[in-house]
PAFILO-240225 format. One record per atom (N, C-alpha, C): atom name; x negated, y, z. Coordinates in steps of 0.02 Angstrom, whole numbers. Layout:
[atom 'CA', [X, Y, Z]]
...
This chain:
[atom 'N', [-769, 7369, -5573]]
[atom 'CA', [-792, 7303, -5547]]
[atom 'C', [-827, 7267, -5603]]
[atom 'N', [-876, 7228, -5578]]
[atom 'CA', [-920, 7186, -5619]]
[atom 'C', [-888, 7130, -5630]]
[atom 'N', [-913, 7091, -5690]]
[atom 'CA', [-884, 7022, -5700]]
[atom 'C', [-895, 6974, -5656]]
[atom 'N', [-946, 6981, -5609]]
[atom 'CA', [-949, 6941, -5551]]
[atom 'C', [-901, 6945, -5493]]
[atom 'N', [-871, 7010, -5495]]
[atom 'CA', [-818, 7017, -5440]]
[atom 'C', [-748, 7000, -5468]]
[atom 'N', [-738, 6982, -5527]]
[atom 'CA', [-667, 6971, -5554]]
[atom 'C', [-628, 6929, -5513]]
[atom 'N', [-656, 6864, -5478]]
[atom 'CA', [-620, 6820, -5451]]
[atom 'C', [-607, 6844, -5376]]
[atom 'N', [-634, 6892, -5356]]
[atom 'CA', [-637, 6914, -5282]]
[atom 'C', [-583, 6968, -5269]]
[atom 'N', [-553, 6963, -5211]]
[atom 'CA', [-503, 7025, -5201]]
[atom 'C', [-523, 7091, -5208]]
[atom 'N', [-494, 7132, -5226]]
[atom 'CA', [-513, 7201, -5236]]
[atom 'C', [-539, 7240, -5178]]
[atom 'N', [-595, 7271, -5183]]
[atom 'CA', [-638, 7302, -5131]]
[atom 'C', [-676, 7262, -5091]]
[atom 'N', [-691, 7200, -5111]]
[atom 'CA', [-732, 7156, -5077]]
[atom 'C', [-799, 7144, -5114]]
[atom 'N', [-859, 7153, -5085]]
[atom 'CA', [-922, 7150, -5116]]
[atom 'C', [-936, 7077, -5110]]
[atom 'N', [-971, 7058, -5163]]
[atom 'CA', [-998, 6982, -5158]]
[atom 'C', [-1076, 6997, -5145]]
[atom 'N', [-1107, 6954, -5105]]
[atom 'CA', [-1173, 6952, -5087]]
[atom 'C', [-1205, 6902, -5141]]
[atom 'N', [-1267, 6908, -5144]]
[atom 'CA', [-1300, 6859, -5193]]
[atom 'C', [-1282, 6790, -5170]]
[atom 'N', [-1280, 6742, -5210]]
[atom 'CA', [-1265, 6674, -5198]]
[atom 'C', [-1183, 6659, -5195]]
[atom 'N', [-1151, 6717, -5196]]
[atom 'CA', [-1080, 6708, -5205]]
[atom 'C', [-1040, 6718, -5134]]
[atom 'N', [-1078, 6727, -5081]]
[atom 'CA', [-1050, 6732, -5021]]
[atom 'C', [-1020, 6804, -5004]]
[atom 'N', [-967, 6810, -4975]]
[atom 'CA', [-934, 6865, -4962]]
[atom 'C', [-968, 6889, -4890]]
[atom 'N', [-970, 6951, -4876]]
[atom 'CA', [-993, 6965, -4811]]
[atom 'C', [-947, 6947, -4753]]
[atom 'N', [-983, 6936, -4695]]
[atom 'CA', [-934, 6913, -4644]]
[atom 'C', [-890, 6977, -4618]]
[atom 'N', [-831, 6948, -4601]]
[atom 'CA', [-784, 6998, -4572]]
[atom 'C', [-742, 6956, -4525]]
[atom 'N', [-710, 6985, -4482]]
[atom 'CA', [-666, 6961, -4422]]
[atom 'C', [-620, 6909, -4458]]
[atom 'N', [-586, 6936, -4505]]
[atom 'CA', [-532, 6899, -4540]]
[atom 'C', [-565, 6835, -4576]]
[atom 'N', [-620, 6843, -4602]]
[atom 'CA', [-659, 6788, -4631]]
[atom 'C', [-678, 6737, -4581]]
[atom 'N', [-709, 6762, -4519]]
[atom 'CA', [-733, 6717, -4475]]
[atom 'C', [-666, 6677, -4440]]
[atom 'N', [-612, 6710, -4439]]
[atom 'CA', [-557, 6674, -4408]]
[atom 'C', [-532, 6620, -4465]]
[atom 'N', [-528, 6637, -4523]]
[atom 'CA', [-515, 6593, -4574]]
[atom 'C', [-550, 6530, -4576]]
[atom 'N', [-622, 6537, -4573]]
[atom 'CA', [-658, 6474, -4575]]
[atom 'C', [-661, 6440, -4517]]
[atom 'N', [-652, 6475, -4461]]
[atom 'CA', [-644, 6446, -4393]]
[atom 'C', [-584, 6397, -4401]]
[atom 'N', [-526, 6429, -4415]]
[atom 'CA', [-460, 6390, -4421]]
[atom 'C', [-464, 6335, -4470]]
[atom 'N', [-499, 6350, -4535]]
[atom 'CA', [-507, 6295, -4574]]
[atom 'C', [-544, 6246, -4553]]
[atom 'N', [-596, 6247, -4506]]
[atom 'CA', [-634, 6195, -4481]]
[atom 'C', [-594, 6151, -4433]]
[atom 'N', [-551, 6193, -4394]]
[atom 'CA', [-510, 6157, -4346]]
[atom 'C', [-458, 6110, -4375]]
[atom 'N', [-428, 6134, -4436]]
[atom 'CA', [-382, 6098, -4481]]
[atom 'C', [-424, 6035, -4511]]
[atom 'N', [-477, 6039, -4540]]
[atom 'CA', [-513, 5987, -4561]]
[atom 'C', [-532, 5937, -4510]]
[atom 'N', [-551, 5963, -4445]]
[atom 'CA', [-568, 5918, -4387]]
[atom 'C', [-497, 5870, -4372]]
[atom 'N', [-448, 5914, -4369]]
[atom 'CA', [-380, 5878, -4353]]
[atom 'C', [-369, 5823, -4396]]
[atom 'N', [-375, 5839, -4462]]
[atom 'CA', [-353, 5791, -4510]]
[atom 'C', [-408, 5729, -4511]]
[atom 'N', [-466, 5747, -4497]]
[atom 'CA', [-519, 5684, -4483]]
[atom 'C', [-497, 5641, -4426]]
[atom 'N', [-483, 5675, -4369]]
[atom 'CA', [-459, 5644, -4306]]
[atom 'C', [-394, 5597, -4323]]
[atom 'N', [-353, 5629, -4354]]
[atom 'CA', [-282, 5588, -4374]]
[atom 'C', [-305, 5530, -4411]]
[atom 'N', [-345, 5532, -4462]]
[atom 'CA', [-374, 5479, -4499]]
[atom 'C', [-404, 5421, -4460]]
[atom 'N', [-447, 5452, -4418]]
[atom 'CA', [-488, 5397, -4374]]
[atom 'C', [-435, 5364, -4318]]
[atom 'N', [-395, 5403, -4296]]
[atom 'CA', [-343, 5380, -4250]]
[atom 'C', [-305, 5321, -4283]]
[atom 'N', [-286, 5346, -4345]]
[atom 'CA', [-239, 5288, -4387]]
[atom 'C', [-276, 5229, -4401]]
[atom 'N', [-343, 5238, -4410]]
[atom 'CA', [-381, 5174, -4429]]
[atom 'C', [-387, 5137, -4365]]
[atom 'N', [-403, 5172, -4305]]
[atom 'CA', [-411, 5133, -4246]]
[atom 'C', [-350, 5104, -4223]]
[atom 'N', [-294, 5132, -4234]]
[atom 'CA', [-228, 5103, -4220]]
[atom 'C', [-220, 5042, -4252]]
[atom 'N', [-230, 5044, -4323]]
[atom 'CA', [-225, 4983, -4367]]
[atom 'C', [-270, 4923, -4343]]
[atom 'N', [-331, 4945, -4321]]
[atom 'CA', [-376, 4893, -4295]]
[atom 'C', [-355, 4863, -4233]]
[atom 'N', [-333, 4895, -4191]]
[atom 'CA', [-299, 4880, -4124]]
[atom 'C', [-240, 4827, -4133]]
[atom 'N', [-191, 4851, -4178]]
[atom 'CA', [-137, 4803, -4201]]
[atom 'C', [-166, 4746, -4220]]
[atom 'N', [-212, 4751, -4273]]
[atom 'CA', [-235, 4680, -4297]]
[atom 'C', [-273, 4635, -4242]]
[atom 'N', [-308, 4670, -4194]]
[atom 'CA', [-339, 4634, -4142]]
[atom 'C', [-296, 4613, -4098]]
[atom 'N', [-237, 4641, -4081]]
[atom 'CA', [-184, 4612, -4036]]
[atom 'C', [-151, 4559, -4075]]
[atom 'N', [-137, 4562, -4137]]
[atom 'CA', [-102, 4509, -4168]]
[atom 'C', [-149, 4446, -4177]]
[atom 'N', [-209, 4461, -4181]]
[atom 'CA', [-264, 4402, -4181]]
[atom 'C', [-281, 4373, -4112]]
[atom 'N', [-268, 4412, -4064]]
[atom 'CA', [-291, 4390, -4001]]
[atom 'C', [-269, 4317, -3977]]
[atom 'N', [-198, 4311, -3988]]
[atom 'CA', [-179, 4243, -3958]]
[atom 'C', [-217, 4181, -3985]]
[atom 'N', [-231, 4191, -4053]]
[atom 'CA', [-279, 4136, -4084]]
[atom 'C', [-341, 4128, -4066]]
[atom 'N', [-368, 4194, -4052]]
[atom 'CA', [-440, 4194, -4025]]
[atom 'C', [-445, 4163, -3958]]
[atom 'N', [-394, 4179, -3912]]
[atom 'CA', [-400, 4154, -3844]]
[atom 'C', [-386, 4078, -3849]]
[atom 'N', [-340, 4056, -3895]]
[atom 'CA', [-328, 3986, -3905]]
[atom 'C', [-389, 3948, -3921]]
[atom 'N', [-434, 3975, -3969]]
[atom 'CA', [-487, 3946, -3994]]
[atom 'C', [-543, 3941, -3939]]
[atom 'N', [-550, 3995, -3897]]
[atom 'CA', [-591, 3991, -3842]]
[atom 'C', [-565, 3943, -3780]]
[atom 'N', [-504, 3925, -3783]]
[atom 'CA', [-482, 3888, -3728]]
[atom 'C', [-491, 3816, -3752]]
[atom 'N', [-487, 3799, -3814]]
[atom 'CA', [-507, 3735, -3842]]
[atom 'C', [-576, 3723, -3836]]
[atom 'N', [-622, 3770, -3846]]
[atom 'CA', [-697, 3765, -3834]]
[atom 'C', [-713, 3754, -3768]]
[atom 'N', [-673, 3784, -3719]]
[atom 'CA', [-696, 3776, -3650]]
[atom 'C', [-667, 3720, -3612]]
[atom 'N', [-609, 3693, -3635]]
[atom 'CA', [-580, 3627, -3603]]
[atom 'C', [-620, 3571, -3595]]
[atom 'N', [-662, 3549, -3649]]
[atom 'CA', [-695, 3493, -3639]]
[atom 'C', [-752, 3507, -3582]]
[atom 'N', [-779, 3561, -3589]]
[atom 'CA', [-831, 3569, -3537]]
[atom 'C', [-806, 3570, -3469]]
[atom 'N', [-743, 3603, -3455]]
[atom 'CA', [-722, 3595, -3390]]
[atom 'C', [-700, 3528, -3366]]
[atom 'N', [-680, 3482, -3411]]
[atom 'CA', [-666, 3415, -3405]]
[atom 'C', [-723, 3374, -3378]]
[atom 'N', [-779, 3399, -3417]]
[atom 'CA', [-835, 3361, -3398]]
[atom 'C', [-869, 3380, -3333]]
[atom 'N', [-871, 3449, -3315]]
[atom 'CA', [-884, 3469, -3247]]
[atom 'C', [-841, 3433, -3189]]
[atom 'N', [-773, 3427, -3202]]
[atom 'CA', [-736, 3400, -3158]]
[atom 'C', [-742, 3325, -3145]]
[atom 'N', [-759, 3292, -3196]]
[atom 'CA', [-776, 3224, -3196]]
[atom 'C', [-845, 3215, -3161]]
[atom 'N', [-889, 3258, -3165]]
[atom 'CA', [-955, 3262, -3125]]
[atom 'C', [-943, 3269, -3049]]
[atom 'N', [-901, 3315, -3037]]
[atom 'CA', [-885, 3332, -2968]]
[atom 'C', [-842, 3279, -2932]]
[atom 'N', [-804, 3243, -2973]]
[atom 'CA', [-763, 3185, -2938]]
[atom 'C', [-805, 3123, -2930]]
[atom 'N', [-859, 3113, -2972]]
[atom 'CA', [-905, 3057, -2962]]
[atom 'C', [-941, 3066, -2905]]
[atom 'N', [-966, 3123, -2890]]
[atom 'CA', [-1007, 3134, -2826]]
[atom 'C', [-971, 3138, -2764]]
[atom 'N', [-988, 3105, -2714]]
[atom 'CA', [-957, 3120, -2640]]
[atom 'C', [-974, 3182, -2617]]
[atom 'N', [-919, 3207, -2588]]
[atom 'CA', [-934, 3267, -2553]]
[atom 'C', [-951, 3256, -2483]]
[atom 'N', [-970, 3307, -2441]]
[atom 'CA', [-993, 3307, -2376]]
[atom 'C', [-941, 3278, -2329]]
[atom 'N', [-868, 3294, -2347]]
[atom 'CA', [-815, 3270, -2311]]
[atom 'C', [-806, 3194, -2330]]
[atom 'N', [-816, 3180, -2386]]
[atom 'CA', [-815, 3109, -2405]]
[atom 'C', [-870, 3069, -2362]]
[atom 'N', [-924, 3086, -2354]]
[atom 'CA', [-974, 3051, -2316]]
[atom 'C', [-961, 3047, -2250]]
[atom 'N', [-935, 3100, -2217]]
[atom 'CA', [-921, 3101, -2141]]
[atom 'C', [-858, 3058, -2132]]
[atom 'N', [-812, 3055, -2177]]
[atom 'CA', [-751, 3024, -2164]]
[atom 'C', [-768, 2943, -2176]]
[atom 'N', [-809, 2933, -2219]]
[atom 'CA', [-827, 2861, -2231]]
[atom 'C', [-872, 2827, -2173]]
[atom 'N', [-912, 2874, -2145]]
[atom 'CA', [-945, 2858, -2084]]
[atom 'C', [-904, 2850, -2031]]
[atom 'N', [-849, 2875, -2022]]
[atom 'CA', [-805, 2873, -1963]]
[atom 'C', [-761, 2804, -1973]]
[atom 'N', [-750, 2792, -2027]]
[atom 'CA', [-707, 2732, -2042]]
[atom 'C', [-748, 2667, -2035]]
[atom 'N', [-809, 2668, -2039]]
[atom 'CA', [-845, 2605, -2032]]
[atom 'C', [-903, 2608, -1980]]
[atom 'N', [-917, 2545, -1955]]
[atom 'CA', [-964, 2544, -1905]]
[atom 'C', [-1034, 2559, -1938]]
[atom 'N', [-1065, 2592, -1901]]
[atom 'CA', [-1138, 2599, -1919]]
[atom 'C', [-1189, 2552, -1913]]
[atom 'N', [-1212, 2520, -1968]]
[atom 'CA', [-1251, 2451, -1968]]
[atom 'C', [-1303, 2456, -1926]]
[atom 'N', [-1333, 2519, -1920]]
[atom 'CA', [-1393, 2526, -1873]]
[atom 'C', [-1367, 2521, -1797]]
[atom 'N', [-1311, 2527, -1779]]
[atom 'CA', [-1291, 2507, -1707]]
[atom 'C', [-1299, 2438, -1693]]
[atom 'N', [-1284, 2388, -1741]]
[atom 'CA', [-1296, 2325, -1730]]
[atom 'C', [-1372, 2308, -1723]]
[atom 'N', [-1413, 2341, -1756]]
[atom 'CA', [-1480, 2331, -1756]]
[atom 'C', [-1516, 2357, -1689]]
[atom 'N', [-1485, 2405, -1671]]
[atom 'CA', [-1504, 2450, -1602]]
[atom 'C', [-1485, 2395, -1545]]
[atom 'N', [-1431, 2373, -1541]]
[atom 'CA', [-1402, 2323, -1493]]
[atom 'C', [-1450, 2268, -1491]]
[atom 'N', [-1463, 2234, -1551]]
[atom 'CA', [-1509, 2172, -1555]]
[atom 'C', [-1577, 2196, -1526]]
[atom 'N', [-1602, 2258, -1542]]
[atom 'CA', [-1668, 2272, -1519]]
[atom 'C', [-1672, 2279, -1442]]
[atom 'N', [-1615, 2314, -1420]]
[atom 'CA', [-1616, 2327, -1340]]
[atom 'C', [-1611, 2258, -1310]]
[atom 'N', [-1574, 2211, -1331]]
[atom 'CA', [-1567, 2143, -1305]]
[atom 'C', [-1637, 2107, -1305]]
[atom 'N', [-1679, 2113, -1369]]
[atom 'CA', [-1744, 2084, -1370]]
[atom 'C', [-1790, 2117, -1319]]
[atom 'N', [-1790, 2188, -1311]]
[atom 'CA', [-1831, 2217, -1255]]
[atom 'C', [-1819, 2190, -1194]]
[atom 'N', [-1751, 2190, -1169]]
[atom 'CA', [-1735, 2154, -1108]]
[atom 'C', [-1763, 2087, -1095]]
[atom 'N', [-1759, 2045, -1144]]
[atom 'CA', [-1788, 1978, -1145]]
[atom 'C', [-1861, 1983, -1134]]
[atom 'N', [-1898, 2025, -1166]]
[atom 'CA', [-1968, 2026, -1157]]
[atom 'C', [-1981, 2062, -1092]]
[atom 'N', [-1947, 2106, -1060]]
[atom 'CA', [-1959, 2130, -993]]
[atom 'C', [-1947, 2081, -944]]
[atom 'N', [-1900, 2038, -954]]
[atom 'CA', [-1884, 1974, -902]]
[atom 'C', [-1946, 1930, -910]]
[atom 'N', [-1968, 1915, -971]]
[atom 'CA', [-2028, 1873, -972]]
[atom 'C', [-2090, 1895, -940]]
[atom 'N', [-2104, 1963, -956]]
[atom 'CA', [-2148, 1994, -925]]
[atom 'C', [-2155, 1996, -853]]
[atom 'N', [-2094, 2013, -827]]
[atom 'CA', [-2090, 2019, -749]]
[atom 'C', [-2099, 1940, -719]]
[atom 'N', [-2083, 1886, -764]]
[atom 'CA', [-2087, 1824, -737]]
[atom 'C', [-2162, 1807, -737]]
[atom 'N', [-2201, 1831, -782]]
[atom 'CA', [-2274, 1817, -792]]
[atom 'C', [-2306, 1853, -732]]
[atom 'N', [-2276, 1917, -716]]
[atom 'CA', [-2311, 1958, -654]]
[atom 'C', [-2305, 1906, -590]]
[atom 'N', [-2252, 1879, -581]]
[atom 'CA', [-2232, 1839, -522]]
[atom 'C', [-2277, 1779, -524]]
[atom 'N', [-2287, 1753, -581]]
[atom 'CA', [-2332, 1684, -588]]
[atom 'C', [-2404, 1709, -584]]
[atom 'N', [-2422, 1766, -596]]
[atom 'CA', [-2490, 1784, -591]]
[atom 'C', [-2514, 1785, -520]]
[atom 'N', [-2468, 1796, -470]]
[atom 'CA', [-2489, 1800, -404]]
[atom 'C', [-2498, 1729, -375]]
[atom 'N', [-2465, 1675, -414]]
[atom 'CA', [-2482, 1605, -396]]
[atom 'C', [-2531, 1586, -453]]
[atom 'N', [-2601, 1572, -435]]
[atom 'CA', [-2652, 1558, -478]]
[atom 'C', [-2645, 1487, -514]]
[atom 'N', [-2611, 1442, -478]]
[atom 'CA', [-2611, 1379, -500]]
[atom 'C', [-2562, 1378, -567]]
[atom 'N', [-2514, 1420, -568]]
[atom 'CA', [-2469, 1420, -632]]
[atom 'C', [-2494, 1469, -680]]
[atom 'N', [-2553, 1499, -667]]
[atom 'CA', [-2574, 1554, -713]]
[atom 'C', [-2609, 1515, -784]]
[atom 'N', [-2580, 1545, -830]]
[atom 'CA', [-2609, 1510, -897]]
[atom 'C', [-2684, 1522, -896]]
[atom 'N', [-2716, 1482, -932]]
[atom 'CA', [-2795, 1490, -942]]
[atom 'C', [-2805, 1549, -991]]
[atom 'N', [-2863, 1583, -972]]
[atom 'CA', [-2886, 1636, -1018]]
[atom 'C', [-2907, 1598, -1089]]
[atom 'N', [-2923, 1631, -1139]]
[atom 'CA', [-2944, 1608, -1199]]
[atom 'C', [-3024, 1579, -1184]]
[atom 'N', [-3054, 1620, -1146]]
[atom 'CA', [-3122, 1593, -1132]]
[atom 'C', [-3134, 1523, -1094]]
[atom 'N', [-3092, 1516, -1047]]
[atom 'CA', [-3083, 1460, -1003]]
[atom 'C', [-3061, 1399, -1051]]
[atom 'N', [-3012, 1415, -1095]]
[atom 'CA', [-2989, 1356, -1132]]
[atom 'C', [-3034, 1334, -1186]]
[atom 'N', [-3081, 1375, -1216]]
[atom 'CA', [-3129, 1355, -1250]]
[atom 'C', [-3190, 1319, -1209]]
[atom 'N', [-3208, 1341, -1153]]
[atom 'CA', [-3260, 1306, -1121]]
[atom 'C', [-3230, 1236, -1101]]
[atom 'N', [-3173, 1222, -1092]]
[atom 'CA', [-3143, 1156, -1074]]
[atom 'C', [-3146, 1114, -1133]]
[atom 'N', [-3131, 1137, -1192]]
[atom 'CA', [-3139, 1087, -1246]]
[atom 'C', [-3208, 1066, -1266]]
[atom 'N', [-3255, 1092, -1249]]
[atom 'CA', [-3325, 1078, -1267]]
[atom 'C', [-3357, 1020, -1228]]
């Protein structure tokens, strides 16, 4: 054996660069070694994740409390705004409880129309009697001159 092969098992040739030639045993060893390294890394990552989850769960109540404290004044302002504005139900119930002021105006208007109709019908009757007929504006002007 040469001095380069002293660290290698007997009968194994070393290729340039220090690599042994591939064999089924070597391929199996490398594959199993990669699997063990992957498992070790996954266990490390899972442990880190577990620690982070534990810390997050421990911090969650304080975080939720801080969000609640920030949101409470906003909710109170919204509720106050809603309470200050009448709802549709409020408007309808208030209208049902009170008389509509426009009803009084409508009644007064209807009475005035009936008065004017009576006066007009009285004028129609008087027109048939020419002696009680009021003077036209033209005749009234002619008589003053």
